[in-house]
Structure formats: structure tokens, C-alpha cells
Phi, psi and omega in degrees: 000130177268133179250124187229101172286145172256110194225135166200139181285348180266140176277162174074024181252009176081036175296310181295317178301319178295313183297312184290322179289321177298316178299313182295319180293315180298317181285313186284311185272326185251002177055034176276150175269115190244133168252127179246125180252125178265102182261006182259129182294348175286338172061028179294325178295316178300315180296316182299319183264013173070031180284159179236102181299339179294341178276004183117123183243171177300322178298319176300317181297315182292335179269344186292150177299152184297127178216020178074017177095001183298314180297320179302315179298322181291342180272353179290136181229157175291147176260184177273009180238122182303132178091354180242121170255165191222137162254107190291155170253163172210170186289353177287353171300327176297314180299320179301316181293329179288331186252349189298323181293324181283320189256344182065031187275340183279133181253100185295335184273357189295322179290326175296316179297318177299315181299321178295317177299314181294326178295320177298323180278348182054047182274330185226154173271325184213145173242122178252132180245118175276104185272156177282169177277055181197156173263096186229194183301317181292319178295318178298318178296320179296317181290328177295330182267347193288146167267319180208162183236139171250131180248105172285142182215141171270131185275081174220170186299317182296316181295317180295321178296322180288345181297325179300315179296317180297317179295325175295318178296321177295320177298319177296322181294337179291345174291332177269322183228085184299339181278352182300131177223157177273116180285320179172165175251123187253106175294124182252333180213143175212165182243130177274128181262000000 
């Protein structure tokens, strides 16, 4: 199973649109088995695919005691789109980020462990992670599990300036996950002058 976070530290660049459309296209047109992880506390991906965070969310997974990813796998649910399963997000991801430094409760390796378990079971072809516009516990977990990263970008001065910082963060993430690579930068919006 290939794990691909959709990541940019800037908001409003179509990360969620990229993640949900990529999942739907891979499942619908290419008949791939897709796991979609909603790592954004806004939970638009969860809402779009009819997920229920009460059945277990990414925040629950990140707070759960270490078990090698078993609990994470148990929180995966079917979505309303054939071929796409979901690990839901909820707004408690925000709370997790506020407290993780003090309590050490976030487990950055949990998505990597989940991906390894799922690969052994051969349940999915690809895992797409819709990341928030921040480098936080959920983003760190996504990068620890990632094979490659897609960066959606709006082609404007602010977004381009922020790219340097994002590329530096990806280089830092390679200390945890040396296999991490940049799959590509996806222009999602541009302005005709």
C-alpha cells in the first residue's frame, strides 16, 4: 500500500479538494482500493464521504496507547463512495495539538504502524491523507507513514514564498522517514494577468 499525504502549510490551496477527488478517481475510474485519512480538524473530508467520528477518529488513534496500529485499523469505516474507506477526523484534533507538547499523548508512528498492518493484509492499494494547513501531530504522523507527498499550491506570491519553509519541513521529516519523497507540486489555482 502506498501512503500519500496531501500537504501544504497554507490554507485555501485545495488540499481537501485534491484528496477527495484523487480518492474518488482512483476508486471509481481505476478500481483501486483506497483508504482516506482525514487529518484536518475541519473534517470536510469526513463530512463529504459520510464518515462518523463517533466510530473512532484520527484524534482517538493518536491518543490511544501504543498497540502497533491495531486500534487504528479498527477505526476504519466504509464511506458513502464505493471503493473508498475512511479514517474519520473530528474537531478534537485541535485539542490534541494544543496538549500534545505538554502530555506527550500524540503517537507520530501510529499511521506508519497502521499502514504496515494493512499492507500485510493487502486491504488497500493506496492511502491518501488529507492534511491540515499546519505542521502538527496529524501532519507528523502522515509524514512518518508516507511514501511520497503531493503539494497542492495556488500560484501566488504568498504560496510560493511559503514553499521554501514547507520543503525545509519535508527535509526535516526525512530524519524520521528517510524514504519520504516529493511526488510533485500540483498547481490548483492561478491567475491570468
